[in-house]
C-alpha positions in Angstrom: 189.1 115.6 -34.6 185.3 115.0 -34.8 183.0 116.2 -32.0 181.9 113.7 -29.3 178.3 112.4 -29.2 177.7 114.6 -26.1 178.8 117.7 -27.9 176.6 117.0 -30.8 173.6 116.2 -28.5 174.0 119.5 -26.6 175.4 122.1 -28.9 174.9 125.0 -26.4 177.1 127.1 -24.2 175.7 128.3 -20.9 176.8 131.8 -19.9 176.1 133.7 -16.7 176.6 137.5 -16.4 175.4 140.4 -14.2 172.6 142.6 -15.4 174.1 146.1 -14.9 175.1 149.3 -16.5 178.7 150.0 -17.4 179.6 153.7 -17.6 175.9 154.4 -17.6 175.2 152.2 -20.6 173.8 148.7 -21.1 175.8 146.1 -23.0 174.6 144.5 -26.2 174.7 141.1 -24.4 172.1 142.4 -21.9 170.0 143.9 -24.6 169.9 140.7 -26.6 169.2 138.6 -23.5 166.3 141.0 -22.5 164.9 140.8 -26.0 164.9 137.0 -25.7 163.1 137.2 -22.4 160.5 139.6 -23.7 159.8 137.3 -26.7 159.4 134.3 -24.4 156.7 136.1 -22.3 155.1 137.9 -25.3 156.1 141.4 -24.1 156.9 144.4 -26.2 160.1 144.4 -28.2 163.1 145.5 -26.1 165.5 148.1 -27.5 168.6 149.5 -25.9 166.6 152.2 -24.0 164.1 149.7 -22.5 166.9 147.3 -21.6 168.7 150.1 -19.9 165.6 150.9 -17.8 165.4 147.2 -16.8 169.1 147.1 -15.9 168.9 150.2 -13.7 166.5 148.3 -11.4 167.9 144.8 -11.8 171.4 146.1 -10.8 169.9 147.1 -7.5 168.6 143.6 -7.1 172.0 142.0 -8.0 170.3 140.1 -10.8 172.4 137.5 -12.6 171.3 136.4 -16.1 172.0 133.1 -17.7 171.6 132.3 -21.4 172.0 129.2 -23.5 173.8 130.1 -26.8 174.5 128.0 -29.9 178.1 127.0 -29.4 178.9 126.8 -33.1 177.6 130.4 -33.6 175.7 129.4 -36.7 172.1 130.6 -37.4 170.0 130.6 -40.6 170.1 133.7 -42.7 167.5 136.2 -41.5 167.1 134.6 -38.1 168.2 136.0 -34.8 172.0 135.8 -34.6 174.1 133.7 -32.2 174.3 136.6 -29.8 170.6 136.0 -28.9 170.2 133.2 -26.3 167.9 130.3 -27.3 167.0 130.0 -23.6 167.0 132.4 -20.7 167.2 132.2 -16.9 167.9 134.7 -14.1 168.2 134.8 -10.4 168.5 137.3 -7.6 168.5 136.8 -3.8 166.1 138.1 -1.2 164.5 136.5 1.9 161.5 134.7 3.0 159.4 135.3 6.2 159.4 131.9 8.0 157.7 133.1 11.1 158.7 134.3 14.5 160.2 137.4 13.1 162.8 135.4 11.1 163.8 136.0 7.5 165.5 133.2 5.7 167.8 134.0 2.7 166.3 132.6 -0.6 167.6 132.2 -4.1 164.8 133.6 -6.4 164.6 132.2 -9.9 162.9 134.2 -12.7 162.9 134.9 -16.5 162.9 131.3 -17.5 162.2 130.8 -21.3 163.1 128.4 -24.0 162.7 129.3 -27.6 160.1 127.0 -29.2 162.5 125.8 -31.9 164.9 124.5 -29.2 162.6 122.8 -26.8 163.0 119.2 -25.5 166.8 119.4 -25.8 167.6 119.5 -22.1 168.1 123.3 -22.0 165.9 123.9 -18.9 167.4 120.9 -17.1 171.0 122.1 -17.9 170.3 125.7 -16.6 168.3 124.8 -13.5 170.6 122.0 -12.3 173.7 124.2 -12.8 172.0 127.1 -11.0 170.7 125.1 -8.0 174.1 123.6 -7.5 175.7 127.0 -7.5 173.1 128.3 -5.0 173.7 125.3 -2.7 177.5 125.9 -3.0 176.9 129.6 -2.1 175.2 128.5 1.1 171.6 129.3 0.2 169.2 127.0 2.1 166.3 127.3 -0.3 165.3 128.4 -3.8 162.0 129.8 -4.9 160.0 130.8 -8.0 156.5 131.7 -9.2 155.6 129.5 -12.1 153.9 130.4 -15.4 153.4 126.7 -16.0 152.6 124.5 -13.1 153.7 121.1 -14.3 157.4 121.8 -15.0 159.2 122.4 -11.7 158.1 119.4 -9.5 160.6 117.2 -11.2 163.4 119.5 -10.1 162.3 119.3 -6.4 160.1 122.4 -6.2 156.8 122.2 -4.3 153.8 124.5 -4.1 154.0 126.4 -0.7 151.4 129.1 -1.0 148.3 129.9 -3.0 146.7 133.2 -4.1 143.1 133.9 -4.8 141.4 136.1 -7.4 138.5 137.7 -5.5 135.6 139.8 -6.6 134.0 141.9 -3.9 130.6 143.4 -4.6 130.6 147.0 -3.4 127.4 148.5 -4.8 126.0 150.6 -2.0 129.2 150.3 0.0 130.6 147.6 2.3 128.8 146.9 5.6 131.0 145.6 8.4 130.1 143.6 11.5 132.2 146.1 13.5 132.1 149.4 11.5 134.5 151.0 14.0 137.2 148.4 13.1 137.0 149.5 9.4 137.1 153.2 10.2 140.3 153.6 12.2 142.9 156.1 11.0 142.5 158.3 8.0 142.3 157.4 4.3 143.2 160.1 1.7 143.5 160.1 -2.1 147.0 160.6 -3.4 148.9 160.8 -6.7 150.0 157.3 -7.7 153.5 158.5 -8.1 153.8 158.9 -4.4 153.6 155.1 -4.1 156.8 154.8 -6.0 158.7 156.5 -3.1 156.6 154.8 -0.3 156.8 151.3 -1.6 160.1 150.0 -0.3 159.8 151.1 3.3 156.1 150.0 3.5 156.8 146.7 1.9 159.6 146.1 4.4 157.0 146.5 7.2 154.5 144.2 5.5 157.1 141.6 4.7 158.4 141.5 8.3 154.8 140.9 9.5 153.5 138.5 6.9 154.2 134.7 7.2 155.2 133.4 3.8 156.1 136.8 2.3 159.1 136.8 0.0 161.2 139.8 -0.9 160.2 142.0 -3.8 162.5 143.2 -6.7 163.0 146.9 -7.4 160.7 146.9 -10.4 157.7 146.8 -8.0 158.2 150.5 -7.3 157.2 151.1 -10.9 154.5 148.5 -11.3 152.8 149.4 -8.0 152.6 153.1 -9.1 151.6 152.4 -12.7 154.8 153.7 -14.1 155.8 150.5 -16.0 156.6 146.9 -15.7 158.4 144.1 -17.5 157.0 143.8 -21.0 155.6 147.3 -21.0 157.5 150.3 -19.7 154.9 152.9 -20.8 153.1 154.4 -17.8 149.5 153.6 -17.3 147.6 156.9 -17.1 144.6 155.8 -15.1 146.1 154.3 -12.0 144.7 155.9 -8.8 146.0 155.6 -5.2 144.7 156.0 -1.7 146.9 156.1 1.5 146.1 155.1 5.0 147.5 157.1 7.9 147.7 155.5 11.4 147.2 157.3 14.7 150.8 158.5 14.5 150.1 160.3 11.2 152.4 158.0 9.3 151.4 156.0 6.2 150.9 152.4 7.1 149.1 151.2 4.0 148.2 152.0 0.4 146.1 150.7 -2.4 146.6 151.5 -6.1 143.8 150.6 -8.5 142.6 151.0 -12.1 139.0 152.4 -12.3 136.7 151.0 -15.0 133.0 151.5 -14.4 131.3 149.4 -13.1 134.3 147.6 -11.7 137.8 148.4 -10.6 140.9 146.3 -10.4 143.5 146.5 -7.6 147.1 147.0 -8.9 148.8 146.7 -5.5 147.7 146.6 -1.9 150.0 146.9 1.0 148.8 147.2 4.6 151.1 147.0 7.6 148.2 146.7 10.0 144.7 145.2 10.1 143.3 148.7 10.7 144.9 149.9 7.4 143.7 146.9 5.5 140.0 147.2 6.5 140.0 151.0 6.2 141.4 150.9 2.7 138.7 148.3 1.7 136.1 150.5 3.3 137.4 153.3 1.0 137.2 151.1 -2.1 133.6 150.2 -1.1 132.7 153.9 -0.9 133.6 154.7 -4.6 130.6 155.9 -6.5 129.3 154.1 -9.6 131.5 151.1 -8.8 129.7 147.7 -8.5 132.7 145.5 -7.6 136.4 145.3 -6.9 138.7 142.6 -8.2 142.0 141.6 -6.6 144.3 138.9 -8.0 146.6 138.6 -5.0 144.2 137.9 -2.2 145.1 135.5 0.6 143.4 132.1 1.1 142.4 133.3 4.5 141.2 136.9 4.3 140.0 138.8 7.3 137.9 141.0 4.9 135.6 138.1 4.2 134.9 137.7 7.9 134.6 141.4 8.6 131.9 141.9 6.0 128.2 141.5 6.9 127.3 140.1 3.5 129.9 137.3 3.3 128.4 136.1 0.0 129.4 139.4 -1.6 133.0 138.1 -1.2 133.6 135.6 -4.1 136.7 133.7 -4.9 136.7 133.2 -8.6 140.0 131.4 -8.8 142.6 129.9 -6.5 146.1 129.1 -8.0 149.4 127.9 -6.8 151.7 130.9 -6.3 155.0 130.5 -4.4 157.0 127.4 -5.1 159.9 126.5 -2.8 162.8 124.1 -3.2 164.9 123.1 -0.2 168.6 122.9 -1.0 170.0 122.5 2.5 167.6 120.5 4.7 169.4 121.2 8.0 169.6 125.0 7.4 166.1 125.3 6.0 164.4 123.3 8.8 166.4 124.9 11.6 165.8 128.4 10.1 162.0 128.4 10.4 159.7 129.1 13.3 157.8 126.2 15.0 154.5 126.8 16.8 154.6 123.6 18.7 157.2 121.4 20.5 157.9 117.9 19.2 160.3 115.5 17.7 160.1 113.8 14.3 162.6 111.9 12.1 162.2 112.1 8.4 164.0 110.5 5.4 164.2 112.9 2.4 164.8 111.9 -1.2 166.0 114.3 -3.8 166.5 113.7 -7.5 169.4 116.2 -7.5 170.9 115.1 -4.2 171.0 118.5 -2.5 168.5 117.9 0.3 168.7 114.1 0.6 169.3 112.3 3.9 167.7 111.3 7.2 167.1 114.1 9.7 165.9 114.4 13.2 163.9 117.5 14.0 163.6 118.5 17.6 161.3 121.6 18.0 161.1 123.5 21.3 160.3 127.0 22.2 159.7 128.1 18.6 163.1 126.9 17.3 164.4 123.5 16.1 167.6 121.6 16.3 168.1 119.5 13.1 170.6 116.8 13.0 171.5 114.3 10.3 170.8 110.7 11.4 172.8 107.7 10.4 171.4 105.2 7.9 169.3 102.6 9.7 168.0 104.9 12.4 164.3 104.7 13.0 162.3 106.9 10.6 158.8 108.3 11.1 158.1 109.0 7.4 159.8 109.2 4.0 159.0 112.0 1.6 160.5 113.7 -1.4 162.1 117.2 -1.3 159.2 118.5 -3.3 156.7 117.3 -0.7 158.9 118.6 2.2 159.1 122.0 0.5 155.3 122.1 0.2 154.9 121.4 3.9 157.6 123.9 4.9 155.2 126.8 5.5 152.3 124.5 6.6 150.5 124.9 3.3 149.6 121.2 3.2 149.7 118.4 5.8 151.6 115.1 5.7 148.2 113.4 6.2 146.9 114.9 3.0 150.1 114.1 1.1 150.0 110.5 2.4 146.4 110.1 1.3 147.4 111.4 -2.2 150.1 108.7 -2.3 153.0 111.2 -2.1 154.8 110.1 1.1 155.2 107.0 3.2 154.6 106.6 6.9 157.4 104.3 8.3 156.3 104.2 12.0 152.9 104.3 13.7 152.0 107.9 14.5 154.8 109.3 12.3 152.4 111.4 10.2 150.7 112.7 13.3 154.1 113.7 14.8 155.2 115.4 11.6 152.0 117.4 11.3 152.1 118.5 15.0 155.7 119.8 14.5 155.2 121.5 11.1 151.7 122.9 11.4 151.3 126.7 11.4 148.4 128.6 13.1 148.8 131.3 10.4 148.1 130.8 6.7 151.1 131.7 4.6 150.7 134.4 2.0 153.0 136.0 -0.5 152.3 139.3 -2.4 155.3 139.0 -4.7 155.5 137.8 -8.3 158.9 137.3 -9.8 
């Protein structure tokens, strides 16, 4: 019996499996999948030992790997065998700070690659649609990713929700503050960067709980923040330095790790659970001798440092880039799960190319919470927008007014855009410190 046209057109098998150790060892399947991921991101070649190190941390995250494999098992002589996936994908599940002390469960997508020789064959679409359907079935209200390429994921319903900035702060001669006392509270001391490996999880939990738009970190951050290794390169970096901030209670409430390089240094990781810790650690960085500037690639769009400095022009944004992409899967759960700063009522019609979030919904916000109900077809609608656009507005990162001007949504009733923006606006700028 000859294969069908569909089988010929898509000669791949999708397999999903946990990344974990079995009897203390990593399987060949995980090693080959890890090697394919490393190749896709141009990292170092991955052997069994490196894959084992990855798996030790990924098992703690509950990471699940997906691979697309040639279903006929045939590869040319000398090429990677059929045990190596031609496309990779993975997910784990953490949570997102949606304001008001609320953390919403989120499906985090990572490790997405397609081998160049197998592109434009529907592999990404097959993996992402299967995965999003599984996440929706599992009750996850939202998916998230950070994108290496920014033009791919909109067609699957993802929208940019936060941005990060690359900043260069001139520190020659030290930093002068409008209120020097505000940047001198507590104590800052130098520490071995290895200490950060043990401090990271508890301190990030505090920062995460206090930061609107923050998304959970994976376990590998304990290594990367302390310079002990990262995906693509597990060799420790020798010249990573650390400073800790101690609050009035004597407990660590912030740290910064950085790589010196006269006349500039680059921040590796910066966690501060309080404004006092944040400004005091910047004050420390400004005091380093022979250093002309400090560069940070994860600065927020709205940074209190910029407004604390006397010389505001010494704070330069050299790049602003999309960072966290969100994708609503369950509109009622996602919209009722977030915090609302203002009371109001708005009815929206949501379109979704994959169908997960589609429908007409009435959002009634009061006292910080919202009741979200599905409306019947034909009910009055304030505006119509796609799931990508709704996902971008979810944390208040863009207004409906701006999206309407860009031609990306439709106002159906007079004042509809104004009502939407009043309900969804946030007084706090969302910021995520997590890449994944």
